[in-house]
Steps between C-alpha positions, in 0.01 A plus 500: 500500500165672459396829650218330689745252655727783613204690644389190690843452653538871574176473697624189682827675591307801630264276701789301644679820600182632662451170683855534635418856614688674218370786288714469185432860394615633836798264500603637160458859619720424804761346272462150643431360151537632146249468218743263326506281812119499509503391135738219596257389774222481242713305252610251768136459602397448138750214475344317795293185450293557817282791380163353598635365829642843578174676414313259727752558779462878468120475521528296821723754681354741753705805593877516483691172496856431610615306194419405144426146383814283482479481120502878449783607270494847653500398866842657564392834352170510691684415822748786446224745405293405805801562724566836332134599532497410869819699554359806323172512693 
């Protein structure tokens, strides 16, 4: 896997988290997610075949959304992080 591919998927993970209302840096500081778990999110994302579809979906979103696309391999993690973020605010 190339560095550029990992960077692309790291950006997608960050955008998806933001779209779900999650600041990954703040979540890590609160202890809601570890850096290893964030790396796992990126690797799962990099294994997805829906990259362009996901990027298009992210562009179309306005504000915070209540769920990820059904094909998202990290949907469970984003759901848990969104709940934790809501609880901590």
